C-alpha positions in Angstrom: 4.5 -3.3 -19.7 5.1 0.5 -19.8 3.1 2.8 -17.6 1.0 5.5 -19.0 1.4 9.2 -17.9 1.6 9.1 -14.2 -1.4 10.1 -12.2 -0.1 12.4 -9.5 -3.4 12.5 -7.5 -2.6 9.2 -5.9 -0.1 6.6 -4.8 0.0 2.8 -5.1 1.3 1.2 -1.9 3.2 -2.1 -2.6 5.5 -4.2 -0.5 8.7 -6.1 -0.8 6.9 -9.2 0.5 3.7 -10.2 2.2 3.4 -9.4 5.9 5.6 -6.2 5.8 2.7 -4.1 7.2 1.5 -2.4 4.0 -2.0 -2.0 5.4 -0.9 -0.4 8.6 1.5 1.9 6.8 -1.0 2.9 4.2 -3.7 3.4 6.8 -1.4 5.6 9.0 -0.7 7.8 6.0 -4.4 8.0 5.2 -5.2 8.9 8.8 -2.4 11.6 8.8 -4.0 13.2 5.7 -7.5 13.0 7.2 -6.2 14.7 10.4 -4.7 17.4 8.3 -8.0 18.1 6.5 -7.2 16.4 3.2 -10.0 14.6 1.4 -8.3 11.3 1.0 -9.8 8.2 -0.6 -8.6 4.6 -0.2 -8.8 1.4 -2.1 -7.8 -2.3 -1.7 -8.6 -3.7 -5.1 -8.0 -7.4 -4.4 -7.9 -9.1 -1.0 -7.5 -12.8 -0.4 -8.0 -14.5 3.0 -11.3 -12.6 3.6 -13.9 -13.8 6.1 -17.6 -13.6 6.3 -19.7 -11.4 8.6 -23.5 -11.3 8.6 -23.5 -13.2 5.4 -21.2 -10.8 3.6 -17.6 -11.2 2.5 -15.4 -8.7 4.3 -11.9 -7.4 3.7 -10.6 -6.4 7.1 -7.7 -4.5 5.3 -10.2 -2.4 3.3 -12.2 -1.8 6.5 -9.1 -0.5 8.3 -8.2 1.7 5.3 -11.7 3.1 5.1 -11.8 3.9 8.8 -8.4 5.6 8.6 -9.6 7.8 5.8 -13.0 8.5 7.2 -14.6 6.7 4.3 -17.7 4.4 4.2 -16.4 0.8 4.5 -19.6 -0.4 2.8 -18.6 1.3 -0.5 -18.1 -1.6 -2.9 -15.6 0.4 -4.9 -13.1 0.4 -2.0 -12.8 -3.4 -2.2 -14.1 -4.8 -5.5 -12.7 -8.3 -5.0 -12.8 -10.1 -1.6 -11.6 -13.7 -1.9 -11.8 -16.3 0.8 -8.7 -18.5 0.5 -5.5 -17.2 2.1 -3.5 -17.8 -1.1 -2.3 -15.9 -4.1 -5.3 -13.9 -5.5 -5.2 -15.6 -8.8 -5.5 -19.0 -7.1 -8.2 -17.8 -4.7 -10.2 -16.3 -7.5 -9.9 -19.6 -9.6 -11.1 -21.6 -6.5 -14.3 -19.4 -6.5 -14.8 -19.2 -10.2 -14.1 -15.5 -10.2 -12.3 -13.6 -12.9 -10.5 -10.5 -11.7 -11.2 -7.8 -14.2 -8.8 -4.9 -14.4 -11.4 -2.7 -16.2 -13.7 -3.2 -13.2 -11.0 -2.2 -10.8 -10.2 0.8 -13.0 -13.8 1.9 -13.0 -14.0 1.7 -9.2 -10.8 3.7 -8.9 -12.1 6.4 -11.2 -15.3 6.7 -9.2 -13.4 7.0 -6.0 -10.8 9.4 -7.4 -13.7 11.6 -8.6 -14.8 12.1 -5.0 -11.5 12.5 -3.3 -8.5 14.9 -3.7 -5.9 12.1 -3.2 -6.1 8.3 -3.5 -4.1 5.7 -1.6 -4.4 2.3 -3.3 -2.9 -0.8 -1.5 -1.9 -3.8 -3.5 -1.7 -7.5 -2.5 1.8 -8.5 -1.4 4.5 -7.4 -3.8 4.8 -6.4 -7.5 4.9 -10.0 -8.8 1.9 -11.4 -7.0 -0.3 -13.0 -9.7 -3.8 -11.6 -10.0 -5.3 -13.0 -13.2 -4.3 -14.6 -16.5 -0.6 -14.0 -16.2 -1.2 -10.4 -15.0 0.4 -9.3 -11.8 0.2 -6.5 -9.3 2.7 -4.6 -11.4 0.4 -4.7 -14.3 -2.4 -3.3 -12.2 -0.2 -0.4 -11.2 0.4 0.3 -14.8 -3.3 0.1 -15.6 -4.0 2.7 -12.9 -1.1 4.8 -14.0 0.0 5.5 -10.4 3.4 5.9 -8.9 4.5 3.5 -6.3 5.4 3.7 -2.6 7.4 0.6 -1.5 6.9 -0.7 2.1 9.9 -2.7 3.4 10.6 -4.5 6.6 13.7 -3.7 8.7 15.3 -7.1 9.3 17.8 -9.4 7.7 17.1 -9.8 3.9 15.3 -6.5 3.5 18.1 -4.9 1.5 17.9 -7.6 -1.2 14.1 -7.6 -1.3 13.9 -3.8 -1.5 16.6 -3.3 -4.1 15.0 -6.1 -6.3 11.6 -4.6 -5.9 12.8 -1.1 -7.0 14.8 -2.6 -9.9 11.9 -4.6 -11.1 9.6 -1.5 -10.9 12.0 0.5 -13.0 12.3 -2.3 -15.6 8.5 -2.3 -15.9 8.2 1.5 -16.2 6.8 2.0 -12.7 7.8 5.2 -11.0 8.9 4.5 -7.4 8.4 7.7 -5.4 10.1 6.3 -2.4 10.5 3.6 0.3 9.2 3.3 3.8 10.9 1.0 6.3 8.0 -0.2 8.5 7.7 -1.5 12.0 11.3 -0.4 12.9 12.2 -1.8 16.4 13.1 0.4 19.3 16.3 -1.6 19.7 17.4 -2.7 16.2 19.9 -5.5 15.7 22.9 -5.0 13.4 20.9 -5.9 10.3 18.1 -3.5 11.0 20.6 -0.8 12.1 22.4 -0.9 8.7 19.4 -1.4 6.5 18.2 2.2 6.1 21.5 3.5 4.8 22.0 0.5 2.4 18.5 0.8 1.1 18.8 4.5 0.5 22.1 4.2 -1.3 21.4 1.1 -3.4 17.7 1.1 -4.3 17.7 4.0 -6.7 14.7 5.5 -4.8 14.7 7.8 -1.8 14.1 6.5 1.7 11.1 8.6 2.8 10.5 7.4 6.3 11.2 4.9 9.0 7.9 4.0 10.7 8.4 2.7 14.3 6.6 -0.3 15.6 3.6 1.0 17.5 1.6 -0.5 20.3 -2.2 -0.4 20.4 -5.1 -2.4 21.8 -6.3 -3.0 18.2 -5.3 -2.0 14.7 -7.2 1.2 14.8 -5.5 2.5 17.9 -2.1 1.4 16.4 -2.9 3.4 13.2 -4.0 6.4 15.2 -0.8 6.3 17.3 1.4 6.0 14.2 -0.4 8.8 12.5 0.1 11.0 15.6 3.8 10.1 15.6 4.2 11.0 11.9 2.5 14.3 12.4 5.3 15.4 14.7 8.1 14.1 12.6 10.0 16.8 10.6 10.7 14.3 7.8 6.9 13.7 7.2 6.7 16.9 5.2 9.3 15.6 2.7 7.5 12.2 2.5 4.1 13.8 1.8 5.7 16.1 -0.8 7.3 13.2 -2.6 4.2 11.1 -2.8 2.2 14.1 -4.2 0.8 16.0 -1.2 1.9 19.6 -0.6 4.8 21.5 -2.0 
């Protein structure tokens, strides 16, 4: 797979693994942009592990992203595929007799991009998560022609996972704009303390931010608190410039 000409009006948020906090990080960036008056759109193309509410399948990740960006969570283009089983999307889709269609995702993305100045698209897990018919998240990034922002965790093993993710992305022709270490502890252990320097020096992509762990009564408050924190950080200007916002 080789990526087409990169679309600089958006970023694809991927992770080094599942559970690294991609949604909270992506939502915080969306909230930051909204607070700065930027018309930002969001998308979670495929979510597994979704529940039902009032007879409708709901992606809680997509809802959080939509709230953070000030978008309508009922817009079906924001979350085209909501799957019930908490397993790999390709397996969850097969269990429901659903075929994940990249063309449908691309159409939804184009409609959203036509209404917003900048798009944040969050993937499922990492680059190699299978979506359909041998196609993975990495293939979807290529189809959308977006650069990637990699979200990593701070603890033991993160250097290996992050370097491997960036290496795989380069081999697949995906441009990695940078890396965010998410949920960084107030009192890091030796592994977390050494991770930022090692990741920055070995991954071949710049370390654009270290997002601290944030408290909140719920995810929305946590996102709002993180966005407020980022707004005060001098390095946020560099992060936004590198992902395609500002100069």
